C-alpha positions as CSV (number, residue, x, y, z in Angstrom):
1,G,35.9,117.0,-29.9
2,E,39.8,117.7,-30.0
3,A,42.9,116.6,-28.6
4,L,46.6,117.3,-28.8
5,V,48.6,114.2,-29.7
6,S,52.5,113.7,-29.8
7,F,54.2,110.5,-31.0
8,L,57.8,109.6,-31.1
9,D,60.3,109.2,-34.0
10,D,62.3,106.4,-35.2
11,R,64.9,107.5,-32.6
12,G,62.6,107.3,-29.9
13,A,62.7,111.3,-29.3
14,P,59.1,112.9,-28.8
15,A,57.9,114.7,-32.0
16,M,55.8,117.9,-32.9
17,V,52.7,118.0,-30.7
18,E,49.4,118.1,-33.0
19,R,46.0,118.7,-33.1
20,A,43.2,115.6,-33.8
21,L,40.1,115.6,-34.1
22,I,38.0,113.1,-32.1
23,V,34.3,111.4,-33.7
24,P,32.2,111.4,-31.1
25,P,30.5,107.8,-30.2
26,E,27.2,106.8,-32.1
27,S,25.3,106.2,-29.2
28,Q,21.8,106.4,-27.7
29,V,19.7,106.5,-24.9
30,G,17.8,102.7,-24.0
31,P,17.8,99.4,-25.7
32,V,17.9,98.6,-29.1
33,S,15.4,97.1,-31.1
34,A,15.9,93.9,-32.9
35,E,15.7,95.6,-36.4
36,E,18.2,98.4,-35.6
37,R,20.4,95.7,-34.3
38,A,20.4,93.2,-37.1
39,A,21.2,96.6,-39.4
40,V,24.2,97.3,-37.2
41,M,25.6,93.9,-37.7
42,R,25.1,93.7,-41.5
43,R,26.9,97.1,-41.4
44,S,30.1,95.9,-39.5
45,L,33.4,95.1,-41.1
46,V,33.6,92.2,-39.2
47,A,29.9,91.0,-40.6
48,G,30.1,87.0,-41.4
49,V,33.3,86.6,-39.3
50,Y,32.0,86.0,-35.5
51,D,28.4,84.3,-36.9
52,K,29.9,80.9,-36.6
53,T,30.6,79.3,-32.9
54,V,33.4,77.8,-33.4
55,D,34.5,75.2,-30.5
56,R,38.4,74.9,-30.7
57,E,40.3,72.3,-28.8
58,S,41.2,74.0,-25.2
59,A,44.6,74.2,-23.4
60,Y,42.9,71.8,-20.8
61,E,41.8,69.4,-23.4
62,I,45.3,69.4,-25.1
63,L,47.4,68.6,-21.8
64,E,44.3,66.4,-20.3
65,A,44.8,64.0,-23.9
66,R,48.9,64.2,-23.5
67,A,48.5,63.4,-19.8
68,R,46.2,60.2,-21.3
69,E,49.1,59.5,-24.0
70,R,51.3,59.2,-21.2
71,Q,49.5,57.2,-18.9
72,A,48.9,54.8,-21.7
73,A,52.8,54.4,-22.8
74,E,53.8,54.0,-19.2
75,A,51.1,51.3,-18.6
76,A,52.6,49.7,-22.1
77,E,56.3,50.1,-21.1
78,A,55.3,48.4,-17.7
79,Q,53.5,45.6,-19.5
80,R,56.9,45.3,-21.6
81,A,59.3,45.2,-18.3
82,D,56.6,42.9,-16.6
83,A,56.9,40.6,-20.0
84,A,60.8,40.8,-20.1
85,R,60.6,39.9,-16.1
86,A,58.5,36.8,-17.0
87,A,60.8,35.7,-20.2
88,E,63.8,36.4,-18.0
89,A,62.9,34.4,-15.1
90,A,61.6,31.5,-17.8
91,E,64.8,31.3,-18.6
92,R,66.5,31.0,-15.2
93,E,64.2,28.4,-14.5
94,R,65.1,26.5,-18.1
95,A,68.6,27.0,-17.0
96,R,68.3,25.6,-13.6
97,Q,66.6,22.5,-15.1
98,E,69.0,21.9,-17.7
99,A,71.7,22.2,-14.8
100,A,70.1,19.9,-12.5
101,L,69.7,17.3,-15.4
102,R,73.1,17.4,-16.3
103,K,74.0,17.3,-12.9
104,A,71.7,14.2,-13.0
105,E,73.3,12.8,-15.9
106,A,77.1,13.2,-14.3
107,E,76.1,11.3,-11.2
108,S,74.2,8.3,-13.1
109,R,77.6,8.3,-15.2
110,R,80.0,8.4,-12.2
111,R,77.8,5.6,-10.2
112,E,77.8,3.4,-13.8
113,A,81.9,4.0,-13.6
114,A,82.1,2.7,-10.0
115,E,79.9,-0.1,-11.0
116,R,81.7,-1.2,-13.7
117,K,85.0,-1.0,-11.8
118,A,83.5,-3.0,-9.1
119,R,82.5,-5.3,-11.4
120,K,86.4,-5.2,-12.7
121,D,87.8,-5.6,-9.3
122,S,85.7,-8.9,-8.3
123,G,86.8,-10.7,-11.0
124,V,87.1,-11.6,-14.7
125,D,84.4,-10.2,-16.8
126,M,84.1,-12.5,-19.7
127,G,82.3,-9.7,-22.2
128,D,85.8,-7.7,-21.6
129,I,88.0,-10.6,-22.3
130,F,86.0,-11.5,-25.2
131,G,86.0,-8.0,-27.0
132,S,89.7,-7.9,-26.2
133,V,89.9,-10.7,-27.9
134,V,87.8,-9.9,-31.0
135,R,89.4,-6.3,-31.3
136,Q,93.1,-7.6,-31.4
137,T,92.4,-10.0,-34.0
138,T,90.8,-7.3,-35.9
139,R,93.5,-5.2,-35.6
140,T,95.9,-8.2,-36.7
141,V,94.0,-9.2,-40.0
142,T,93.5,-5.3,-41.0
143,T,97.1,-4.9,-40.7
144,T,98.6,-8.0,-42.7
145,V,96.0,-7.6,-45.4
146,G,97.0,-4.0,-45.7
147,R,100.6,-4.6,-45.4
148,E,100.2,-7.0,-48.2
149,I,98.2,-4.8,-50.4
150,G,100.7,-1.9,-50.0
151,K,103.6,-4.4,-51.0
152,T,101.9,-5.5,-53.9
153,L,100.9,-1.9,-55.4
154,L,104.6,-1.0,-54.4
155,R,106.4,-3.5,-56.6
156,G,104.0,-2.9,-59.5
157,L,104.6,0.7,-59.6
158,L,108.5,0.4,-58.8
159,G,108.7,-2.4,-61.4
160,G,106.6,-0.1,-64.1
161,L,108.7,2.7,-63.4
162,F,111.9,1.0,-63.4
163,G,111.3,-1.8,-66.1
164,G,111.6,-4.9,-63.5
165,R,112.0,-8.6,-65.0
166,R,109.9,-9.7,-67.6
């Protein structure tokens, strides 16, 4: 057979119509034998290319894997959030316990101060008087000793500098 064919040029305009010859199909009526089929396949330009079966990963499998990864990431994130909430709750509980302990200590100190004041108001506490006497005596002795040492040092330095009596 033959046909009249026209193509478009570089600018998109139709070119001159030309005559083309058409090769008739190679076919037969009836089934092909196994030997004829094998011979045609050997002569084919794509012989060996499509012989191996390749099972590539389908789009469905790729999307399913992504969905599983996303679910695993969400589960891990939820676990981290749960752990953070648990840590936060533990920290709040620890702070609450510390506050209760501080409150109890403050109450204890307040009670002790009230008891001391009550004892002081009720009468003379011999321990306080003795402690006061000891503190006053220590202060007096320390002041006197310090004063004497200072005088001796000052006299020695000034006498050495100004050449006092010999």
